[in-house]
C-alpha positions, 0 to 999 in steps of 0.5 A: 491508475492512482489508488484513492481512499474514499468514505461513503456518505450513505453507509460510512464505509471507508475503502480504497480503490483504483480509479481510471480517468473514465470511471466513477467509483462506487462503494463496495458495501452499498454501491452508492456513488455518494463518496467523499475522497479522503486524504491519503497517508503514505509510507516513507523510508527513514535512515534515522535510528528508528529505521529497521536494518535490512537482514544480512544476505547475499543481496542484502535483503532476503536474509537467506538462512544458508548465508551469502551466495545462497540467495534465491532472488538472484 
């Protein structure tokens, strides 16, 4: 199920919602079905100088304060 962004033509509220192929979304504010689908922005990963480094840790992601080998995610 994709997530789409909409703007309500009746009240102007902007929102995003999961949309199944057999349903027509409605505005959560005024329940209108007069919607305009918006262009969505998305996040990307970057490896350039502006990319934030991962904190140190056993798995390289959680940065557990007790150091390597103490990761609660393993």
